[in-house]
N, C-alpha and C positions, 0 to 999 in steps of 0.2 A: 489562746489564753483561757484557762479553765473557769467554769462557773459552777460553784458548788450548790447542790440542792439540799436544803435542810428543813426541819420543822421544829418549832418550839411552841409550848403552850403560853398563854397570856401571863400566867403567874411567873414563869421563868423569864419572859421578856421584860416584864416590869421590874423584876429583881436586877436584871442586867443593866437597865437604865439607872436604877438607884446606885449601883456600884460603878457606874461610868464604863461599863463594858460595851455599851452601845452609846455612841456619841454622834453629834451632828457636825458634818463638815461645814465650812464657812459658806459653801454654795447654797445651802438650804435657806429658804425664806423663814420668817418668824412664824410662830404659832398663831393661827387666826381663827380657829373654830370657836363658835359661840356655844353656850350651854345647851341650846336646843339641838344643835348638831351632835353634841356629845351624847345627849339622851337618846337620839335616834340610833347612834352607833350601838349603845348598850342594848337597846330594844332589839336591834337586828341580831346581835349575838345571842340574846335570850331566846329568840324565836328560831335560831338555827339558820339564819340566812347567810349566804356567802359573804365573806368579809374581805376578800381580796388577798393578795400576796404582798410580801415585803421585798425590797431590793436593798442590799447592803454591800459594802465594799471593805475588803481587807487589804491593808497595805503595811509595809515595814517602815514607810516614811510618814511620820506624824504630820498631817496637814493642819492648817489653821482651822479652828473649830469655833462654833458658837454655842452658847448654853442652851440646854433644853428647858422649856418653860415649865419646870416643876419646882416645888418648894424645898427639895432636899437632894442630897447626893451629887451636887455639882462641885464639891471641893476636893475630895480625896482622889489620888491617882488610882487608876484601875489596877487590880492585881494581875490581870492577864491583858494581852494586846487587845485593844477594843476593835469593834466593828463600827463602820460609819454608815449611818442610815441615809439612803438616797431617796427612797420612796416609801411612805408610810408614817411620816413624822406626825401628821395630825391625828391619826388613829392611835399610835402608841403613846404619844404624849397625853391624849385624852384619857386613855385607859389608866395610865399611871396616875393622873390627877384624880380620877374617880376612886381608884382603890386606895390611894393615900389620903383621901378626904380633903383634897385641895379646896380652899375657900371659894374658888371660882368654878368648881365642878361638883357641887353638892346635888348629885343626881339621886332622886328618890323613886321608889317603886310602889305602885298601888296594888296590894295583894288581891284586892277584890276585882278590879277592872283590868289588871295587867298593863297599866299605862306607866310610862316613864316620863319624868320631867325634872326641871331644876327645882330645888327646894324653895318654898315660899312660906310666908307667915301662915297661910291657910293649911298647907300640907304639914307644917311642923306641929299643928294642933290636932290634926286628923289621924286617929289611930290606924287607919287603913294604909297609911304611907310609911315605908321604912327606908332608911338610907341604904343605898346599894353598897356603900363602903362597909357597913356593918356586917354584910354577908360575904364580901369578897376580900376583905383585908386578911393578911397572913394570920393564921391561927384562929380565925373566926369559927365559932361553934354554931351549928344550926339549931340544935335542940332548944337552947334558952330563947332564941328568937321566936321559934314556933310556939313555945309555951306562952311567951309574952303576947304575941299576936292573937293567939286563941283566946286568952283571957280578955283581951281588949275588944275582940270581935266574936262574942258568943253566938251570933247568928250564923257565922260561917263554919263550914265543916272543917275540923282540925286537920283531917287528912288532905283536904284540898290546899289548905294553907301550907302544910308540910311539903306537898308536891311542888308548889310554886316556889317556895324558898329554896328547895333542893335544886330546882331547875335554874334558878338565879345563880346559885353557887357554882353550877357547872360552867359558867362563863370563864372561871379561872382556868379550866382545862381545855377551852377551845384552842385549837392549834392554828398557827399561821404558817403557810408555806413560805419559805425564804429562798431567795437566790442571792448567793454571795459572790461578788466579782473579786477576782484576785489577779495580781500582776498587771493591773491597768495603771498607767500614770495618771496624775491628777488632771492633766489637760484632757485626756480621753474621758475620764470620769465626768468632767464638766459637760462634755458633749453628750454623753449618755444621759446625764441628768436633764439637759435641755430637751433631748428627743423624747424621753419618757414623759416629760411634763408638757410638751408642745400641744398635745391633744386634750389637755385638761385645763381646768380653770386657773391657769397660771398666767399672769400678765406678762406682756413683753418686757416690762421693766424688771420683773423677777428673773426672767430668762437672761436678760442683759447682765444683771447682777451676778448670776451664776457664772456666766462667761468671764466677767471681770475678775471674780474672786479666784478663778483658776489661773488667769493670766497674771494677777497681781495680788498675791496673798496679803491679807491685812486690810484690804479695801473696805470690807464691811465695817470694821471698827472706825476707820476714817470717816465713813459716811455717817455712822451713828453719832460719833462725837460732834461732827459738824451740825447734824440735825438738832442735837441737844443745845448747841450754842444758839441756834436761831429760835428754838422753842422758848428759851429764856427771854427773848426779845419779842415775844408774841407773834412770831412767824413760824409757828409749829407746822404749817403746811409745807414748809421746806424740809420735808422728811427724807428718809433714805431713798424712798421710791423716786421722789422728785430729783434728788441729787444724782441718782443713777442716770436718770434721763438727761440731766444737765451735762454730766461727764460724757455720756455717750454722744450727745449732740455736739459737744465741743471737740471731741476727738475725731468724730466721723463727718462733722459738718452737715448733719441732717438729723431727722427724728428717728425714733425706734421702729424697727420692722424685723421680720424674720431674717432679712439680709444682714442686719446689724451684727449678729453673733459671729459669723465667719470673719467679718472685718475687724471686730474687736480682738479676735485671736491673733490676727496678723499685726495688730498695733504694736509698736516698739515700746520698751520701757520708758524711753524719753517722751514719747507721745502721750503716754498715760500720765506721767509725772507732770508734764507741762499742761495737760488738760485739766488735771485736778487743781493745779495752781491757778489756772484761769478761772475755774468755777469759784474757788474761794475768794479770789481777788475781786471778781466781778460782782459777787453778792455783797461784799463789804463796801463796794461803791454804790450799788444799786439800791439796797434796802434803805440806807439813809436818805437817798433822793426821794424815794416813795414816801418815807415817813415825814420828812421836813417840807418837801415842795408840794406834795399832794395830800398830806395829812392822812395817809394810809397807815394807821397805827397797828394793824393786825393783818396777817395774811388771810384770815378768814373772810375778809371783805372782797378778796379778788375773785371775780367770776371764773377766771382761767389763770393757771400758773404757767401754762405753756408759753404765753405771750412774754414771759420773762426771759426765755432761753436766748433769743438773739441779743438781748441787751446784756446778759451775763457775758457772752462772748465779746461783744463790743467793748464793754468796760473792763473786762478781765485781761484783754490783750493790748489795750492801748498803752502808750507810754505814760510816764508819771506826771507829766505837766497837768495843771489844773484844767478842768472843763470850762470853756468859755460859755458865756450866758446863752448864746444862740444854739450851741450844741446841746446844752442842758435842756433848753426849751424844746428843741427839735426831737430829742429822744423821748421826752415825756409826752410830747404831742403824738408821736407814733404809738406809744404805749396806750394812750387814751383812745385813739381812733381804732387801733387794731383790736382793742377790747370791745368797744361798742359795735364794731363791724363783724365780730365773731370770726376773726381772721383764721383761727385754727379749729373751728368747729367741725370741719371735715377736711379730708385730704391733708391731714396734719403733717405726715412725713414729707409729702411733696412740697408743701409750703415752707416747712422748715429748711428743706434743701434749697429753696430759693432765698430765704432770708438770712440764714446763718453765714453762708459764704460772702454775702455783700458786706457784712460787718467787718470783714478783713480787707476790704478794698478802700481806696481813697474816698473820702467824703461818704462814710457809711450811713450817716443819718439821712442824707438825701437819697441814697440808694434804697434804704428801707421804706421811705415815704413814697418813692417811685413804685416799689413793688405793691404798695397799697393802692396805687392809682389815684393819689390825691394831690400830686404836685401840680401846681397851676390852678388849684381850686381852693375854695374855702368851705370847710366842712361845717355845715349848719344843722342843728337839731331843730326840726320843724315840730310844732305842737302835734301834728298828725302822726309823726313818727313815734310818739309815745302812746298813741291810742292802742289799746289792747295789750300793752306790755305789762308784765306783772313782776313778781318777786324773782322769777328766774331769769329775767332779762338783764343784760349788762347795763341798761339804762337805770336799773334800780341801784346798781353800784354807783353810777354817776349822780343819781339823786342824793345819795349820802354825801358824796364829795362836795356838791354845791351847798348842801345844808351846813356841812362843816365849815366851808369857806365863808358862808354868810354869818357864822357865829351862832347857829341855832342852839338853843338851850332846852333842857328838859322841862316839861310842863308841870312837874311837881317839885323837883329839887332846885331848879333854876341853874343847875350846873351845865357846862357845855356838853353836848352829846359826845360820847366816847365809845368806840368799839371795844375798848379794853376795860370799861367800868365793870364792877362786880357788885354782887348783892342786890339790894333794892334799886340801885342805879344802873344795873345791867341793861344794856341797850336792847330794845325790841322794836319791831315795826308794828304800828297801830293803824287799824282802819279808822280813818277820821269819821266817815259815816260807817258805823259798825255793820257787819254782815247781817245781824239779826233784824235791823231796822229796814234793810233793803230787800231781803230774800222774799218776803211775802207782800211787798208793796204792790199796789195796784198798777204801777208803771211797768211791772214785770221786767226788772233789771236782770240781765244775763250774768252768769258766773264770771265771765271775762270782765264785764263792767264793774261788778262788785269788787273784784280783786285787782283792778287797774292800779298801776303804780301811782297814779295821780290821787288815789285815795289812801296812800300809805305815808305815814310820818314816823320819824325816829324819835321815840321817847323811852323813858325808863320803864322797867317792869312794874314799879309801884304805880306810876301814872297810868299805865295800861290797865292795871287792876282797878284803880279808882274809877276809871271811865267805864269799864265793863262793856255792856252792850247798849249803853244809852246813846241817843242821837246827839249830835253836836248842838242842836237847839237846846237840849236839856243840860248836858254837862258843862257847856260854856256859861251857863247861868249859875253854876255852883260858886260858892264863895271863893274857893281856891282858884278855879280855872277862869273865873270872871275877871281876875286881876291880870290876866295875860293881855299885854298891850298889842296894838296893831303891828308895831315893829317886831315884837317877839314872834307873832304868827307869820309875819312877812319873811323872817329868817328861815321858816319852814316852807315858805311859798304858799301859805294857806290864805285864801282870800278872807278879808275881814267882813265882807258883806253878810249881814245877818240873814238875808233872804236865802242865801245859799246853804244855810244850815238845816233846812227842811229836806226830808227824804224826797219829796216831790220835785225838788229843784236839783236833784243829784247830778243829772247829766249836765246841767249848766255849771255846777260846781266843778265837774271834771274838766270841762272846756277851759274854765278860768284858771284852774291850777296847772293844767298842762301848759298853758300859755306862759305862765310864770316860770315853771320848771324848765321848759325848752329854752327860754331866753337866758336863764342862768347857766344852763349847760353850754349853750353856744358861747357865752361870755367866757366860761372857763376854758373851753377849747381855744378860743381866740387868744387868751392870755399866754398860752404856750405855743401858739403858732409862730414858727420862725419868720423873721422879717423878710427873708429872701424868697419866701413863697409868694408868687404873684397873686394879686387879687383877681378873682374871677367868679362867675356864677356858682352858687352853692352846689356841692356834690351831694345828691340826694342819697339817703340811706336806702339800699335796695329793698328793704322790708317795709318801707313806708306804705301804708294802705293794705298790708297783709296781716292776717291773723289765722290762727288754728286753735280751735277749742275742742276738747274731748269731754264727753259726758259718759260716765260709766253707769250702766244699768246692771245691777248685780243680783245674783240669786244663789242660794246654797243648794238648790236642787236642779237647776237648769243652767245652760251655758250663759255666762255673763257676756254682755255686748258693750262695745264702745262705739258711740256715734261721734264721728268727726265732722266738724263744720268748719270749712275753710273759706277765707275771703282773700282774693288776690286782685288788686286793682279794682275794677268794677264788677268782677265775676265772683259768683259763689259756687261752692261745691259741697256736697254732703255724701258721706259714705259710712259704712259700719263694718266692724270686724270683731272677732271673738277675743275676749281678754285672755282666756287660756291659751289660745294660739300665739298671742303676743308673748306671754310669759314663757311658753315652750321655746319660741324662737330666740328669746333673749338667753334662755338656758343653753341653747346650742351655741350662741355667740360667746357665752362664757368660756366655752371650750375652743373658741376660735373657728367655729363652723358657720358657714352661711346657711340660711334657711329661707322659708317662704311664708307669706301671710296672704290670706284671701281677703282683699279689701274691696268693698263695693262690687263683689262678684268677680273680681279679677285677681289672678295670682301675681303678687308683688314680691320680688326678692328682698330679703333682709340680709345685707352684706356687711362683713367685718373688714374694715380697712384700717390696719394698724390698731390704734386705740379707739377708733370711731366705729359706731354701728349706724348704718344708713338704710332707710327704707322709704320708698316713694309712696306718699299718701296724698292722692289727688294732685293739686298743683305744686306740691312741695316734695323735695327730697329732705326728709327729716333726719337730722344727724346729731349725734352726741356720744359721749362715753357711755359705757355700760352702767356706771354708777348714776349718771344723769338719767338714763332710761329707767332704771329701777326706782329712782326718786320720783320720777313722773308717775309711774304706776302706783306707788304708795300714796301720792297726793290724790290721785283719782279714786283710790279705794276709800280715802277719808271722806270724800264728797259724793260717794256713790248714791244713786237713787235706786228704788226697787225695780226689778225687772218688769214688774207689772205696769210700770209707767213708760216702758219703751215705746216711742212713737213709731208710726209707719214711716219708713225712710224711703224716699224716692232717690235711687242711686243712678248716677250717670258716669260715664268715663270722662276723664279730663283730657281735653285736646290741647296739645302743646307741650313744650319742654318744661319740666319741673324746675322750680327755683329752690336754692338751698334755704332751709329753715331749721334753726337750732331747736332741739328737743326742750331746752330750758325755757323757750318762749311759748310752749304749749300751755294753754290754760284749760 
């Protein structure tokens, strides 16, 4: 089967996109590049750096397509048979956006410093910056631009300005090498697409979607329509990526992996049709249960969406008779415990392969609870289990549910707290004892203590602004907040004892509030615990008494270091590693590659397992999705200390087997 070798300049390629002579097959993912990435691409072309090749497909059979993310040219039929872009979508779409002056690609060039970036209010007023589109658009003349820039910048050499503008204009003539595949059927093209992208930052869900679209043309539109349906109900996280995972899990009976793609190709049309019907039906039963029975009004509240997958299959494949009360309670009990126990924080594919099949067996709720290891026990949230837990912990989600259940109201507007409120009543979490009053206190509170979930309350954005960084001793004396009754504070599980409003009594405050929160959480769990489960001693949370804190010591001129302090049972461990090493390893993981980190002087593998990234840090195997790892890094950067304050760290090896620890619980 022949492969044609061609070349086209950027101006020609952009014109072909406008005329729909280059189109996107349905297997392609959506456009995802940010303006900063677009600016980097333009800069690379300006400096003559390699820009990669393009992979396209020519076929006589018109496949299902998806629109290119441009603001023109998507309507008319092409005058010649189109080529279908398999690799290079982000680059070509970005260049089209820049040259056509797309509102989300307003890239500008500083003629003095030769820097590229997205347009801002500051660059719009600065005469040194010019729009790249003004130079690259069809018919653009360089001379008027050079004259205008020279008049605005009399201190610059006009010849230098002319040289740089001319060099910028040459981007239009940069050529891309192209490989055009011909005579390949769609099924093989999908496999080529998967293989081309397997070593790149393409998620397993993207690869699964590519495979599905080859097997079942039109599936992308089905997924996107379904996602729009749930977005209108404030469940926007049930997007096409999640729905792809749900459909794959339903059809294959397990999670996503590289193994999934060959199995999806082998799936029959009936299996795909029935699987999609199961996903739709399951969600239409599950979402109302979450909304009405647990008061989860938005998918943004969910710490993990993966935990929904077994329930979608269970509810989507059961017969039409109504759910009895005990079954309803049991599946919601499983949902709550699976969430707070981080059921899918690691070995996701393996655990889904255990849980999805049992939803198809007799007594599925009992089987799910058995897989969790809690049949014959009573799950209790102990106050100590909340120590060191922060906003990334699933217990934070549980703290919202119990506050909602208790009828907690906003401290300013008096309305019930709501995850879907907007404007001034938009829900935020507030440090009851503000960070500013604790950070420099003589008691030397740690970052973990300051951000403990027992110090967080759900109030509106306006109430949060009114409180600002004042201590509770001060703001509870205000005319507005002084009207809050003991009952109103109790709905937030905030102790009314005025002695606990002083920063010096902060640790006593945490103990008191943890006790109240833990009691309410246990009561909530008990309310959904099925009657058939035997009473027995409490099943302890395996992370009780465990914590992991990162402190980043950052520098612009030397290697930034992260100091990790771990506590497990009665033992402590401290180790350090480089921030750049972690970022580099996560970059490799983005491409599906394992890597290594040197932590406390030892080489520790960072491994990619499905959608999880795992690395052993002292007593813990820290696990989470790439997104969760990146979010953790950004949080640490926000709280970074100067490298000059880096302490002397005594590092030792941890003896013993590591315990699973979710990256979302790192503080």
